[in-house]
Steps between C-alpha positions, in 0.01 A plus 500: 500500500698285745716690743790262426473582128492876579799491725727262308512561119671168430180327628331616180732265313414216732130572461535521119690169497224328691710474817283731712725713710856462370683201645836519665657337191350762267607789725853366520503462123372856441754647743786304354405579139441867577836533677678319219329726237610812692857379525517404135340825387737699717804309369388530137421873539838562660679305226314680226579839655866413523501385139330823388750706698791301356369536140454874540846534664668316211322714238592819685864381532515439128363841418726673751798311352399610148484871581828478690668338196364776275616760742853354492500504119377864490790605714740399218329752265679835436302782655432672170349178361238521776415861424747668734752747337758743640346842585669670213304283253169500685345785282653398167301331233785272406661251738861386496571164347665230709876490496657293221535134582231508764169312492200672345165537677356226285763261619415571867124472431554168320684361802219622738312176556426231761705177505332230293619222726300632802206254552154656523642835388255789506270526200595858414701798603543868406743781562420874476728796503444789740310692235267204437665382180491121474856357500395131443216266553445125463189295519238777464237454234365808337550830678744503789260541792582343834220322696590703809658848518638627832524862601834654410580576865443133590794372304837458665816295488318194625255302280132578555254210440153587358222264404193517284392136453603314294794743451775546763775764440815632662593868462824674582678836455809431287821714454473854363121527551406188305199280582520120487202264474488119506177308506330171421166332475449289814176334393672168423678499834182555690322238290757254622450625857120458455555141379715438807219631715252265331740215559516595871120504516481155349767371729323655801163340402668165455680532832178592683307214337773254583532641853124473545518133402781438740318698766193289456704186553661654807161609636366146455802363682453748785123439547521122457582441870220735595259304278626183661448643848149620399410153377626340821314751709178446304531124558489560876138500610310510821463118491879448474735765642789260544659567154781758480677684217815327396787741565758299307614675186333826600709809441640677804279803448187279525627264766395747771146525355484118482597477865242757599224325303588161647498649851165658425361163379636340815321758718179451295533125545541543872211744513269263304602213724433707810165605355402143416611386842320789663179410315531137586569575866214756518266246343612233739465724803149613398393143412562369853258737688249471219513119529449530868195724467352281232556174687368641825190637328433169315550308825263724689235471230533124460264433796335687785755630758477626852549862585844433638607311186379793280692740725824298460449492126451876478805561718710281268366688195566833671867408562533391140342828379728704730802316356375578148443866595854524646645341185297724267610809693866402472465429128327837449778685683771331288299557180473875576872530559583298185272727302688807627202644690598824670425580858539820699793552735473691822702553816455175695579460867645155464515429877121547523446265204714232662326546835155471347607184316628338820174588677302350213676164527521485880199272524662248259814510708311444826323201351841332441642630827764698308652809657540801269743777616551831330777766499384782268683822432279779367578531131324683211548384142337570165276222379155345497382408852257229384762306305770545764245368754437195280878434497525518877192288558622226261843485667359486856229257400762261351714534811203394714351241268821318439639516850511246780218510750604714792772673294575866465511766229711814524406803292750792477493829311810724496699742282815400329668763280227657287282185517232371726563134594224262609596159634257214585675215682354166619648198676316246287635204294668725241511449121680208343808598294358340190199735506674833582517610137128435436310654790421822317350311202127509464315200645814351644469339842771347712255259659203467264284288718556723804449818295157387388418405855559852622329646196811624313488557125872536425456866392591682821874536454460561125271793585744630760789497249292670232372777732842562662672533165216728389608729784859495376585275795666162548395180687714208599520240778731290714405148618646208692314166511369439848585850618263733317490757223548878479352707223646845439333783304693816408302808386627849416404761754319819405729797443390856603441611142282200403130541497201302387577301180330272257701212360432220262638163618672320211 
């Protein structure tokens, strides 16, 4: 089972629909539809609950009103008509007749009824005397038996609602110990409530279906720019990185993404161009010494040569091979750094590295009658001594190789803040202003013919920049045509808590 399908249940729907892992559009649709269904269900449930409460409240209000009306009518009865007699007649078998001209019991009982004009009046009622004798009933069929019967102590002067579906009744203690009952069958009312609930369900389903359709249209509208961006991005290939995503008409929320993608494509285009240029330059640089070796070998083999001629040929081939070796070493160093190859860091005595580099190039300086002076402050930094030595050698070698004969080179090392600063200054011809922004590019030469004459490959300053930045440092330069150039390298010094490290150069 796919991990995506285990973690995200909605991906099952995408898989079942043949979409693989659920698409953004499907997930948006599922979330929108689910949220809409929850909202509609909650609203319908709340509405149904309120309707049920209101129906029950109205029924109870009608029953309470009925028992209160009966209670008011019973209060007009003479006490002896409700079974209450004066104490002197309590033990006698005969009871006094009502006074002449007064209503008889039958008249009061006949008037004991609920108003006919009351809508939805209770279906039945009953009134009992204190001794249990039935005063009057209406609506009962067969024996007078209520659906619910409360405990005698539970009755008071306020109506008591009891229910035994589908019957709902109101009980109350009337005057002079009477009991009053009013009840009705509520099955029809709840059938209407049930139908209302079914109508709510139908309305909810219709609303969810309609909302799902609208949500699908909205989802399509939202993902359409993304699909357009995907198509534009897919059209950009390694053969043509000049195309860009059209940001016109893109929503504000996606404008930032469009900008980021276009900037990424621009960087990719620049990287591809640099790679192509690098490959072309490397091929060109390697082709020249190979052509020299081949031509010299063919010339030497074309006819018998003297020993001196063979020696000259071999010397020429050796110089070409040395140039190829120097170029291959530079390319290998850059390739390792580009690949993120890690190298160990140790405590490096930078003044000793600079001093060794100057001593290594002293013979080259003497051959051009160039004076090299040093002013080195003892400084310890964290880094890789081999690569730092290569940086120093490249800078001093350039200062000697591209200097005027009989010139001078000044090498200084000192502390400035928390950084070690190395400066290499010459009094040569300087760098033309038009080339100042290109000197750290790979294979770039200020004077191509002169660079080849001195064996340069155009990689020295590129290697310096790469290694210095790999040590979290910074390299820059100042130049004036005809007055010389000064290169400045700033490297962070080692702090007391720093030890041996291992870092990957990005």
